[in-house]
PQR file of N, CA, C, O and H, with PARSE charges and radii, in Angstrom:
ATOM      1  N   UNK A   1      25.663 -12.301  36.225 -0.4000 1.5000
ATOM      2  CA  UNK A   1      26.819 -11.798  35.649 -0.0000 2.0000
ATOM      3  C   UNK A   1      27.788 -11.572  36.887  0.5500 1.7000
ATOM      4  O   UNK A   1      27.349 -11.101  37.936 -0.5500 1.4000
ATOM      5  N   UNK A   2      29.063 -11.908  36.736 -0.4000 1.5000
ATOM      6  CA  UNK A   2      29.976 -11.551  37.838 -0.0000 2.0000
ATOM      7  C   UNK A   2      30.977 -10.635  37.240  0.5500 1.7000
ATOM      8  O   UNK A   2      31.574 -10.848  36.185 -0.5500 1.4000
ATOM      9  H   UNK A   2      29.420 -12.290  35.884  0.4000 1.0000
ATOM     10  N   UNK A   3      31.115  -9.558  38.035 -0.4000 1.5000
ATOM     11  CA  UNK A   3      32.215  -8.387  37.663 -0.0000 2.0000
ATOM     12  C   UNK A   3      33.168  -8.633  38.739  0.5500 1.7000
ATOM     13  O   UNK A   3      32.839  -8.924  39.889 -0.5500 1.4000
ATOM     14  H   UNK A   3      30.630  -9.385  38.893  0.4000 1.0000
ATOM     15  N   UNK A   4      34.478  -8.490  38.275 -0.4000 1.5000
ATOM     16  CA  UNK A   4      35.521  -8.693  39.413 -0.0000 2.0000
ATOM     17  C   UNK A   4      36.702  -8.022  39.124  0.5500 1.7000
ATOM     18  O   UNK A   4      36.967  -7.874  37.931 -0.5500 1.4000
ATOM     19  H   UNK A   4      34.746  -8.254  37.341  0.4000 1.0000
ATOM     20  N   UNK A   5      37.476  -7.581  39.967 -0.4000 1.5000
ATOM     21  CA  UNK A   5      38.841  -7.073  40.001 -0.0000 2.0000
ATOM     22  C   UNK A   5      39.948  -7.914  40.915  0.5500 1.7000
ATOM     23  O   UNK A   5      39.698  -8.952  41.528 -0.5500 1.4000
ATOM     24  H   UNK A   5      37.260  -7.701  40.936  0.4000 1.0000
ATOM     25  N   UNK A   6      40.890  -7.409  40.880 -0.4000 1.5000
ATOM     26  CA  UNK A   6      41.977  -8.211  41.852 -0.0000 2.0000
ATOM     27  C   UNK A   6      41.412  -8.237  43.304  0.5500 1.7000
ATOM     28  O   UNK A   6      41.597  -9.164  44.092 -0.5500 1.4000
ATOM     29  H   UNK A   6      41.093  -6.566  40.382  0.4000 1.0000
ATOM     30  N   UNK A   7      40.657  -7.038  43.574 -0.4000 1.5000
ATOM     31  CA  UNK A   7      40.163  -6.978  44.938 -0.0000 2.0000
ATOM     32  C   UNK A   7      39.060  -7.855  45.340  0.5500 1.7000
ATOM     33  O   UNK A   7      39.027  -8.304  46.485 -0.5500 1.4000
ATOM     34  H   UNK A   7      40.506  -6.285  42.933  0.4000 1.0000
ATOM     35  N   UNK A   8      38.156  -8.130  44.477 -0.4000 1.5000
ATOM     36  CA  UNK A   8      36.959  -8.834  44.784 -0.0000 2.0000
ATOM     37  C   UNK A   8      36.189  -9.144  43.634  0.5500 1.7000
ATOM     38  O   UNK A   8      36.663  -9.065  42.501 -0.5500 1.4000
ATOM     39  H   UNK A   8      38.182  -7.766  43.547  0.4000 1.0000
ATOM     40  N   UNK A   9      34.837  -9.549  43.911 -0.4000 1.5000
ATOM     41  CA  UNK A   9      33.856  -9.858  42.935 -0.0000 2.0000
ATOM     42  C   UNK A   9      32.505  -9.474  43.342  0.5500 1.7000
ATOM     43  O   UNK A   9      32.294  -9.398  44.553 -0.5500 1.4000
ATOM     44  H   UNK A   9      34.453  -9.613  44.831  0.4000 1.0000
ATOM     45  N   UNK A  10      31.379  -9.173  42.372 -0.4000 1.5000
ATOM     46  CA  UNK A  10      30.105  -8.894  42.625 -0.0000 2.0000
ATOM     47  C   UNK A  10      29.308  -9.652  41.421  0.5500 1.7000
ATOM     48  O   UNK A  10      29.536  -9.466  40.226 -0.5500 1.4000
ATOM     49  H   UNK A  10      31.549  -9.235  41.388  0.4000 1.0000
ATOM     50  N   UNK A  11      28.311 -10.558  41.965 -0.4000 1.5000
ATOM     51  CA  UNK A  11      27.542 -11.207  41.222 -0.0000 2.0000
ATOM     52  C   UNK A  11      26.000 -10.604  41.142  0.5500 1.7000
ATOM     53  O   UNK A  11      25.265 -10.799  42.110 -0.5500 1.4000
ATOM     54  H   UNK A  11      28.126 -10.709  42.936  0.4000 1.0000
ATOM     55  N   UNK A  12      25.590  -9.994  40.183 -0.4000 1.5000
ATOM     56  CA  UNK A  12      24.399  -9.340  39.833 -0.0000 2.0000
ATOM     57  C   UNK A  12      23.560  -9.753  38.687  0.5500 1.7000
ATOM     58  O   UNK A  12      24.077 -10.299  37.713 -0.5500 1.4000
ATOM     59  H   UNK A  12      26.187  -9.837  39.397  0.4000 1.0000
ATOM     60  N   UNK A  13      22.141  -9.491  38.764 -0.4000 1.5000
ATOM     61  CA  UNK A  13      21.358 -10.063  37.548 -0.0000 2.0000
ATOM     62  C   UNK A  13      21.807  -9.126  36.349  0.5500 1.7000
ATOM     63  O   UNK A  13      22.137  -7.956  36.546 -0.5500 1.4000
ATOM     64  H   UNK A  13      21.721  -9.047  39.556  0.4000 1.0000
ATOM     65  N   UNK A  14      21.799  -9.687  35.156 -0.4000 1.5000
ATOM     66  CA  UNK A  14      22.250  -8.938  33.876 -0.0000 2.0000
ATOM     67  C   UNK A  14      21.005  -8.354  33.025  0.5500 1.7000
ATOM     68  O   UNK A  14      20.089  -9.086  32.652 -0.5500 1.4000
ATOM     69  H   UNK A  14      21.531 -10.637  34.996  0.4000 1.0000
ATOM     70  N   UNK A  15      21.048  -7.162  32.789 -0.4000 1.5000
ATOM     71  CA  UNK A  15      19.981  -6.612  32.057 -0.0000 2.0000
ATOM     72  C   UNK A  15      20.743  -5.984  30.939  0.5500 1.7000
ATOM     73  O   UNK A  15      21.667  -5.197  31.145 -0.5500 1.4000
ATOM     74  H   UNK A  15      21.792  -6.567  33.092  0.4000 1.0000
ATOM     75  N   UNK A  16      20.304  -6.378  29.636 -0.4000 1.5000
ATOM     76  CA  UNK A  16      20.899  -5.876  28.332 -0.0000 2.0000
ATOM     77  C   UNK A  16      20.236  -4.534  28.009  0.5500 1.7000
ATOM     78  O   UNK A  16      19.011  -4.570  27.891 -0.5500 1.4000
ATOM     79  H   UNK A  16      19.553  -7.018  29.468  0.4000 1.0000
ATOM     80  N   UNK A  17      20.892  -3.274  27.837 -0.4000 1.5000
ATOM     81  CA  UNK A  17      20.503  -2.164  27.419 -0.0000 2.0000
ATOM     82  C   UNK A  17      21.256  -1.520  26.176  0.5500 1.7000
ATOM     83  O   UNK A  17      22.128  -2.145  25.571 -0.5500 1.4000
ATOM     84  H   UNK A  17      21.887  -3.245  27.932  0.4000 1.0000
ATOM     85  N   UNK A  18      20.901  -0.345  25.863 -0.4000 1.5000
ATOM     86  CA  UNK A  18      21.714   0.304  24.759 -0.0000 2.0000
ATOM     87  C   UNK A  18      22.821   0.979  25.361  0.5500 1.7000
ATOM     88  O   UNK A  18      22.491   1.899  26.109 -0.5500 1.4000
ATOM     89  H   UNK A  18      20.193   0.163  26.354  0.4000 1.0000
ATOM     90  N   UNK A  19      24.040   0.770  25.234 -0.4000 1.5000
ATOM     91  CA  UNK A  19      25.281   1.126  25.888 -0.0000 2.0000
ATOM     92  C   UNK A  19      26.398   1.246  24.729  0.5500 1.7000
ATOM     93  O   UNK A  19      26.291   0.751  23.607 -0.5500 1.4000
ATOM     94  H   UNK A  19      24.308   0.023  24.626  0.4000 1.0000
ATOM     95  N   UNK A  20      27.502   2.007  25.218 -0.4000 1.5000
ATOM     96  CA  UNK A  20      28.647   1.949  24.020 -0.0000 2.0000
ATOM     97  C   UNK A  20      29.316   0.655  24.278  0.5500 1.7000
ATOM     98  O   UNK A  20      29.280   0.204  25.423 -0.5500 1.4000
ATOM     99  H   UNK A  20      27.589   2.409  26.130  0.4000 1.0000
ATOM    100  N   UNK A  21      29.959  -0.029  23.282 -0.4000 1.5000
ATOM    101  CA  UNK A  21      30.718  -1.054  23.271 -0.0000 2.0000
ATOM    102  C   UNK A  21      31.737  -1.192  24.278  0.5500 1.7000
ATOM    103  O   UNK A  21      32.512  -0.252  24.454 -0.5500 1.4000
ATOM    104  H   UNK A  21      29.989   0.337  22.352  0.4000 1.0000
ATOM    105  N   UNK A  22      31.847  -2.359  25.033 -0.4000 1.5000
ATOM    106  CA  UNK A  22      32.740  -2.482  26.069 -0.0000 2.0000
ATOM    107  C   UNK A  22      32.620  -1.673  27.387  0.5500 1.7000
ATOM    108  O   UNK A  22      33.576  -1.156  27.966 -0.5500 1.4000
ATOM    109  H   UNK A  22      31.217  -3.123  24.889  0.4000 1.0000
ATOM    110  N   UNK A  23      31.309  -1.628  27.793 -0.4000 1.5000
ATOM    111  CA  UNK A  23      30.815  -0.804  28.829 -0.0000 2.0000
ATOM    112  C   UNK A  23      30.000  -1.554  29.823  0.5500 1.7000
ATOM    113  O   UNK A  23      29.035  -2.198  29.411 -0.5500 1.4000
ATOM    114  H   UNK A  23      30.533  -2.047  27.322  0.4000 1.0000
ATOM    115  N   UNK A  24      30.309  -1.534  31.168 -0.4000 1.5000
ATOM    116  CA  UNK A  24      29.476  -2.185  31.844 -0.0000 2.0000
ATOM    117  C   UNK A  24      29.100  -1.204  33.001  0.5500 1.7000
ATOM    118  O   UNK A  24      29.952  -0.447  33.467 -0.5500 1.4000
ATOM    119  H   UNK A  24      31.092  -1.011  31.503  0.4000 1.0000
ATOM    120  N   UNK A  25      27.782  -1.229  33.470 -0.4000 1.5000
ATOM    121  CA  UNK A  25      27.143  -0.182  34.369 -0.0000 2.0000
ATOM    122  C   UNK A  25      26.766  -0.830  35.547  0.5500 1.7000
ATOM    123  O   UNK A  25      25.997  -1.789  35.474 -0.5500 1.4000
ATOM    124  H   UNK A  25      27.090  -1.844  33.092  0.4000 1.0000
ATOM    125  N   UNK A  26      27.184  -0.455  36.592 -0.4000 1.5000
ATOM    126  CA  UNK A  26      26.718  -1.248  37.917 -0.0000 2.0000
ATOM    127  C   UNK A  26      26.330  -0.064  38.938  0.5500 1.7000
ATOM    128  O   UNK A  26      27.060   0.921  39.043 -0.5500 1.4000
ATOM    129  H   UNK A  26      27.808   0.324  36.651  0.4000 1.0000
ATOM    130  N   UNK A  27      25.147  -0.208  39.684 -0.4000 1.5000
ATOM    131  CA  UNK A  27      24.883   0.664  40.437 -0.0000 2.0000
ATOM    132  C   UNK A  27      25.971   0.869  41.735  0.5500 1.7000
ATOM    133  O   UNK A  27      26.367  -0.145  42.311 -0.5500 1.4000
ATOM    134  H   UNK A  27      24.554  -1.008  39.598  0.4000 1.0000
ATOM    135  N   UNK A  28      26.330   1.893  42.071 -0.4000 1.5000
ATOM    136  CA  UNK A  28      27.452   1.885  43.028 -0.0000 2.0000
ATOM    137  C   UNK A  28      26.968   1.377  44.561  0.5500 1.7000
ATOM    138  O   UNK A  28      27.767   0.893  45.363 -0.5500 1.4000
ATOM    139  H   UNK A  28      26.008   2.716  41.604  0.4000 1.0000
ATOM    140  N   UNK A  29      25.754   1.534  44.799 -0.4000 1.5000
ATOM    141  CA  UNK A  29      25.423   0.907  46.132 -0.0000 2.0000
ATOM    142  C   UNK A  29      24.041   0.509  46.019  0.5500 1.7000
ATOM    143  O   UNK A  29      23.182   1.370  45.830 -0.5500 1.4000
ATOM    144  H   UNK A  29      25.105   1.927  44.148  0.4000 1.0000
ATOM    145  N   UNK A  30      23.698  -0.905  46.130 -0.4000 1.5000
ATOM    146  CA  UNK A  30      22.560  -1.465  46.037 -0.0000 2.0000
ATOM    147  C   UNK A  30      22.415  -2.764  47.049  0.5500 1.7000
ATOM    148  O   UNK A  30      23.477  -3.125  47.558 -0.5500 1.4000
ATOM    149  H   UNK A  30      24.396  -1.605  46.283  0.4000 1.0000
ATOM    150  N   UNK A  31      21.430  -3.385  47.344 -0.4000 1.5000
ATOM    151  CA  UNK A  31      21.339  -4.456  48.439 -0.0000 2.0000
ATOM    152  C   UNK A  31      22.426  -5.625  47.895  0.5500 1.7000
ATOM    153  O   UNK A  31      22.327  -6.069  46.751 -0.5500 1.4000
ATOM    154  H   UNK A  31      20.567  -3.092  46.931  0.4000 1.0000
ATOM    155  N   UNK A  32      23.283  -5.997  48.657 -0.4000 1.5000
ATOM    156  CA  UNK A  32      24.229  -7.020  48.193 -0.0000 2.0000
ATOM    157  C   UNK A  32      25.511  -6.529  47.617  0.5500 1.7000
ATOM    158  O   UNK A  32      26.513  -7.241  47.544 -0.5500 1.4000
ATOM    159  H   UNK A  32      23.364  -5.636  49.586  0.4000 1.0000
ATOM    160  N   UNK A  33      25.449  -5.184  47.175 -0.4000 1.5000
ATOM    161  CA  UNK A  33      26.526  -4.774  46.315 -0.0000 2.0000
ATOM    162  C   UNK A  33      26.976  -3.314  46.589  0.5500 1.7000
ATOM    163  O   UNK A  33      26.158  -2.395  46.553 -0.5500 1.4000
ATOM    164  H   UNK A  33      24.636  -4.606  47.234  0.4000 1.0000
ATOM    165  N   UNK A  34      28.361  -3.104  46.878 -0.4000 1.5000
ATOM    166  CA  UNK A  34      29.035  -1.995  47.155 -0.0000 2.0000
ATOM    167  C   UNK A  34      30.223  -1.686  46.355  0.5500 1.7000
ATOM    168  O   UNK A  34      31.340  -1.733  46.869 -0.5500 1.4000
ATOM    169  H   UNK A  34      29.025  -3.851  46.907  0.4000 1.0000
ATOM    170  N   UNK A  35      30.052  -1.381  45.156 -0.4000 1.5000
ATOM    171  CA  UNK A  35      31.322  -1.357  44.158 -0.0000 2.0000
ATOM    172  C   UNK A  35      32.400  -0.928  44.597  0.5500 1.7000
ATOM    173  O   UNK A  35      33.411  -1.612  44.441 -0.5500 1.4000
ATOM    174  H   UNK A  35      29.144  -1.343  44.737  0.4000 1.0000
ATOM    175  N   UNK A  36      32.459   0.309  45.256 -0.4000 1.5000
ATOM    176  CA  UNK A  36      33.802   0.874  45.717 -0.0000 2.0000
ATOM    177  C   UNK A  36      34.619   0.027  46.671  0.5500 1.7000
ATOM    178  O   UNK A  36      35.821  -0.212  46.563 -0.5500 1.4000
ATOM    179  H   UNK A  36      31.637   0.864  45.384  0.4000 1.0000
ATOM    180  N   UNK A  37      33.711  -0.438  47.722 -0.4000 1.5000
ATOM    181  CA  UNK A  37      34.273  -1.192  48.702 -0.0000 2.0000
ATOM    182  C   UNK A  37      34.689  -2.837  48.233  0.5500 1.7000
ATOM    183  O   UNK A  37      35.726  -3.418  48.554 -0.5500 1.4000
ATOM    184  H   UNK A  37      32.734  -0.243  47.810  0.4000 1.0000
ATOM    185  N   UNK A  38      33.757  -3.296  47.530 -0.4000 1.5000
ATOM    186  CA  UNK A  38      34.011  -4.762  47.123 -0.0000 2.0000
ATOM    187  C   UNK A  38      34.833  -4.774  45.950  0.5500 1.7000
ATOM    188  O   UNK A  38      35.552  -5.771  45.891 -0.5500 1.4000
ATOM    189  H   UNK A  38      32.915  -2.825  47.269  0.4000 1.0000
ATOM    190  N   UNK A  39      34.942  -3.987  45.022 -0.4000 1.5000
ATOM    191  CA  UNK A  39      35.894  -3.941  43.933 -0.0000 2.0000
ATOM    192  C   UNK A  39      36.935  -3.147  43.881  0.5500 1.7000
ATOM    193  O   UNK A  39      37.843  -3.442  43.104 -0.5500 1.4000
ATOM    194  H   UNK A  39      34.358  -3.177  45.070  0.4000 1.0000
ATOM    195  N   UNK A  40      37.018  -2.119  44.591 -0.4000 1.5000
ATOM    196  CA  UNK A  40      37.994  -1.032  44.794 -0.0000 2.0000
ATOM    197  C   UNK A  40      38.214  -0.377  43.540  0.5500 1.7000
ATOM    198  O   UNK A  40      39.362  -0.048  43.238 -0.5500 1.4000
ATOM    199  H   UNK A  40      36.281  -1.879  45.222  0.4000 1.0000
ATOM    200  N   UNK A  41      37.219  -0.140  42.747 -0.4000 1.5000
ATOM    201  CA  UNK A  41      37.182   0.771  41.462 -0.0000 2.0000
ATOM    202  C   UNK A  41      36.375   1.963  41.509  0.5500 1.7000
ATOM    203  O   UNK A  41      35.602   2.099  42.457 -0.5500 1.4000
ATOM    204  H   UNK A  41      36.287  -0.407  42.992  0.4000 1.0000
ATOM    205  N   UNK A  42      36.450   2.854  40.605 -0.4000 1.5000
ATOM    206  CA  UNK A  42      35.645   4.023  40.394 -0.0000 2.0000
ATOM    207  C   UNK A  42      35.123   4.090  39.071  0.5500 1.7000
ATOM    208  O   UNK A  42      35.532   3.285  38.234 -0.5500 1.4000
ATOM    209  H   UNK A  42      37.078   2.744  39.834  0.4000 1.0000
ATOM    210  N   UNK A  43      34.249   4.972  38.769 -0.4000 1.5000
ATOM    211  CA  UNK A  43      33.866   4.966  37.316 -0.0000 2.0000
ATOM    212  C   UNK A  43      35.059   5.065  36.336  0.5500 1.7000
ATOM    213  O   UNK A  43      36.054   5.714  36.657 -0.5500 1.4000
ATOM    214  H   UNK A  43      33.917   5.625  39.449  0.4000 1.0000
ATOM    215  N   UNK A  44      34.969   4.414  35.112 -0.4000 1.5000
ATOM    216  CA  UNK A  44      36.039   4.159  34.253 -0.0000 2.0000
ATOM    217  C   UNK A  44      37.019   3.299  34.291  0.5500 1.7000
ATOM    218  O   UNK A  44      37.891   3.141  33.437 -0.5500 1.4000
ATOM    219  H   UNK A  44      34.160   3.887  34.852  0.4000 1.0000
ATOM    220  N   UNK A  45      36.859   2.659  35.426 -0.4000 1.5000
ATOM    221  CA  UNK A  45      37.972   1.465  35.603 -0.0000 2.0000
ATOM    222  C   UNK A  45      37.674   0.221  34.674  0.5500 1.7000
ATOM    223  O   UNK A  45      36.621   0.028  34.066 -0.5500 1.4000
ATOM    224  H   UNK A  45      36.150   2.788  36.119  0.4000 1.0000
ATOM    225  N   UNK A  46      38.801  -0.593  34.675 -0.4000 1.5000
ATOM    226  CA  UNK A  46      38.761  -1.710  33.831 -0.0000 2.0000
ATOM    227  C   UNK A  46      38.411  -2.782  34.865  0.5500 1.7000
ATOM    228  O   UNK A  46      38.925  -2.740  35.983 -0.5500 1.4000
ATOM    229  H   UNK A  46      39.656  -0.437  35.168  0.4000 1.0000
ATOM    230  N   UNK A  47      37.529  -3.764  34.508 -0.4000 1.5000
ATOM    231  CA  UNK A  47      36.937  -4.770  35.302 -0.0000 2.0000
ATOM    232  C   UNK A  47      36.920  -6.184  34.391  0.5500 1.7000
ATOM    233  O   UNK A  47      36.969  -6.119  33.163 -0.5500 1.4000
ATOM    234  H   UNK A  47      37.111  -3.798  33.600  0.4000 1.0000
ATOM    235  N   UNK A  48      36.863  -7.183  34.947 -0.4000 1.5000
ATOM    236  CA  UNK A  48      36.459  -8.562  34.289 -0.0000 2.0000
ATOM    237  C   UNK A  48      35.000  -8.835  34.301  0.5500 1.7000
ATOM    238  O   UNK A  48      34.243  -8.470  35.200 -0.5500 1.4000
ATOM    239  H   UNK A  48      36.823  -7.235  35.945  0.4000 1.0000
ATOM    240  N   UNK A  49      34.685  -9.442  33.337 -0.4000 1.5000
ATOM    241  CA  UNK A  49      32.987  -9.991  33.428 -0.0000 2.0000
ATOM    242  C   UNK A  49      33.020 -11.300  33.083  0.5500 1.7000
ATOM    243  O   UNK A  49      33.832 -11.676  32.238 -0.5500 1.4000
ATOM    244  H   UNK A  49      35.299  -9.739  32.606  0.4000 1.0000
ATOM    245  N   UNK A  50      32.094 -12.229  33.719 -0.4000 1.5000
ATOM    246  CA  UNK A  50      31.882 -13.592  33.230 -0.0000 2.0000
ATOM    247  C   UNK A  50      30.329 -13.899  33.395  0.5500 1.7000
ATOM    248  O   UNK A  50      29.613 -13.369  34.244 -0.5500 1.4000
ATOM    249  H   UNK A  50      31.434 -11.923  34.405  0.4000 1.0000
ATOM    250  N   UNK A  51      29.913 -14.847  32.443 -0.4000 1.5000
ATOM    251  CA  UNK A  51      28.574 -15.142  32.753 -0.0000 2.0000
ATOM    252  C   UNK A  51      28.354 -15.921  34.049  0.5500 1.7000
ATOM    253  O   UNK A  51      29.296 -16.631  34.402 -0.5500 1.4000
ATOM    254  H   UNK A  51      30.495 -15.278  31.753  0.4000 1.0000
ATOM    255  N   UNK A  52      27.350 -15.903  34.748 -0.4000 1.5000
ATOM    256  CA  UNK A  52      26.925 -16.745  35.811 -0.0000 2.0000
ATOM    257  C   UNK A  52      26.299 -18.026  35.234  0.5500 1.7000
ATOM    258  O   UNK A  52      25.336 -17.916  34.475 -0.5500 1.4000
ATOM    259  H   UNK A  52      26.585 -15.327  34.461  0.4000 1.0000
ATOM    260  N   UNK A  53      26.839 -19.344  35.581 -0.4000 1.5000
ATOM    261  CA  UNK A  53      26.483 -20.592  34.987 -0.0000 2.0000
ATOM    262  C   UNK A  53      25.159 -20.803  35.475  0.5500 1.7000
ATOM    263  O   UNK A  53      24.402 -21.339  34.666 -0.5500 1.4000
ATOM    264  H   UNK A  53      27.622 -19.433  36.197  0.4000 1.0000
ATOM    265  N   UNK A  54      24.603 -20.465  36.803 -0.4000 1.5000
ATOM    266  CA  UNK A  54      23.362 -20.611  36.882 -0.0000 2.0000
ATOM    267  C   UNK A  54      22.288 -19.899  36.500  0.5500 1.7000
ATOM    268  O   UNK A  54      21.185 -20.446  36.483 -0.5500 1.4000
ATOM    269  H   UNK A  54      25.219 -20.030  37.460  0.4000 1.0000
ATOM    270  N   UNK A  55      22.445 -18.554  36.132 -0.4000 1.5000
ATOM    271  CA  UNK A  55      21.635 -17.811  35.314 -0.0000 2.0000
ATOM    272  C   UNK A  55      21.478 -18.352  34.118  0.5500 1.7000
ATOM    273  O   UNK A  55      20.312 -18.403  33.727 -0.5500 1.4000
ATOM    274  H   UNK A  55      23.340 -18.110  36.146  0.4000 1.0000
ATOM    275  N   UNK A  56      22.507 -18.879  33.236 -0.4000 1.5000
ATOM    276  CA  UNK A  56      22.329 -19.545  32.033 -0.0000 2.0000
ATOM    277  C   UNK A  56      21.503 -20.696  32.122  0.5500 1.7000
ATOM    278  O   UNK A  56      20.571 -20.775  31.322 -0.5500 1.4000
ATOM    279  H   UNK A  56      23.455 -18.838  33.554  0.4000 1.0000
ATOM    280  N   UNK A  57      21.697 -21.708  33.049 -0.4000 1.5000
ATOM    281  CA  UNK A  57      20.976 -22.912  33.309 -0.0000 2.0000
ATOM    282  C   UNK A  57      19.393 -22.442  33.368  0.5500 1.7000
ATOM    283  O   UNK A  57      18.525 -22.963  32.667 -0.5500 1.4000
ATOM    284  H   UNK A  57      22.454 -21.644  33.699  0.4000 1.0000
ATOM    285  N   UNK A  58      19.166 -21.442  34.255 -0.4000 1.5000
ATOM    286  CA  UNK A  58      17.805 -20.843  34.356 -0.0000 2.0000
ATOM    287  C   UNK A  58      17.221 -20.515  33.109  0.5500 1.7000
ATOM    288  O   UNK A  58      16.116 -20.970  32.814 -0.5500 1.4000
ATOM    289  H   UNK A  58      19.871 -21.018  34.824  0.4000 1.0000
ATOM    290  N   UNK A  59      17.869 -19.751  32.327 -0.4000 1.5000
ATOM    291  CA  UNK A  59      17.376 -19.236  31.024 -0.0000 2.0000
ATOM    292  C   UNK A  59      16.863 -20.381  30.226  0.5500 1.7000
ATOM    293  O   UNK A  59      15.728 -20.421  29.751 -0.5500 1.4000
ATOM    294  H   UNK A  59      18.767 -19.381  32.567  0.4000 1.0000
ATOM    295  N   UNK A  60      17.906 -21.457  30.088 -0.4000 1.5000
ATOM    296  CA  UNK A  60      17.618 -22.628  29.239 -0.0000 2.0000
ATOM    297  C   UNK A  60      16.550 -23.237  29.788  0.5500 1.7000
ATOM    298  O   UNK A  60      15.678 -23.469  28.950 -0.5500 1.4000
ATOM    299  H   UNK A  60      18.827 -21.425  30.475  0.4000 1.0000
ATOM    300  N   UNK A  61      16.280 -23.599  30.943 -0.4000 1.5000
ATOM    301  CA  UNK A  61      15.171 -24.158  31.548 -0.0000 2.0000
ATOM    302  C   UNK A  61      13.636 -23.373  31.124  0.5500 1.7000
ATOM    303  O   UNK A  61      12.621 -23.969  30.765 -0.5500 1.4000
ATOM    304  H   UNK A  61      16.988 -23.410  31.624  0.4000 1.0000
ATOM    305  N   UNK A  62      13.764 -22.191  31.247 -0.4000 1.5000
ATOM    306  CA  UNK A  62      12.505 -21.321  30.926 -0.0000 2.0000
ATOM    307  C   UNK A  62      12.257 -21.345  29.488  0.5500 1.7000
ATOM    308  O   UNK A  62      11.143 -20.949  29.146 -0.5500 1.4000
ATOM    309  H   UNK A  62      14.589 -21.707  31.539  0.4000 1.0000
ATOM    310  N   UNK A  63      13.202 -21.795  28.413 -0.4000 1.5000
ATOM    311  CA  UNK A  63      12.960 -21.620  27.124 -0.0000 2.0000
ATOM    312  C   UNK A  63      12.418 -23.109  26.717  0.5500 1.7000
ATOM    313  O   UNK A  63      11.793 -23.256  25.667 -0.5500 1.4000
ATOM    314  H   UNK A  63      14.107 -22.118  28.691  0.4000 1.0000
ATOM    315  N   UNK A  64      12.665 -24.130  27.531 -0.4000 1.5000
ATOM    316  CA  UNK A  64      12.120 -25.583  27.216 -0.0000 2.0000
ATOM    317  C   UNK A  64      10.592 -25.481  27.212  0.5500 1.7000
ATOM    318  O   UNK A  64       9.909 -24.877  28.039 -0.5500 1.4000
ATOM    319  H   UNK A  64      13.173 -24.011  28.385  0.4000 1.0000
ATOM    320  N   UNK A  65      10.178 -26.152  26.172 -0.4000 1.5000
ATOM    321  CA  UNK A  65       8.558 -26.386  26.077 -0.0000 2.0000
ATOM    322  C   UNK A  65       8.135 -27.051  27.242  0.5500 1.7000
ATOM    323  O   UNK A  65       6.947 -27.335  27.393 -0.5500 1.4000
ATOM    324  H   UNK A  65      10.733 -26.642  25.500  0.4000 1.0000
TER
END
């Protein structure tokens, strides 16, 4: 999944968990990801999200018999 703002974008693995609707949670600092620096946002900010095509292809390949 890729999360982006006007300032930049971060692509991270997607984990689905029980969260309120329209909420995306990201660790503020993890290997390869520094949300404040890369996206220029803080908690509660509005961001864009999109599926990562490579991740979708991997999932499809794993489901094939």
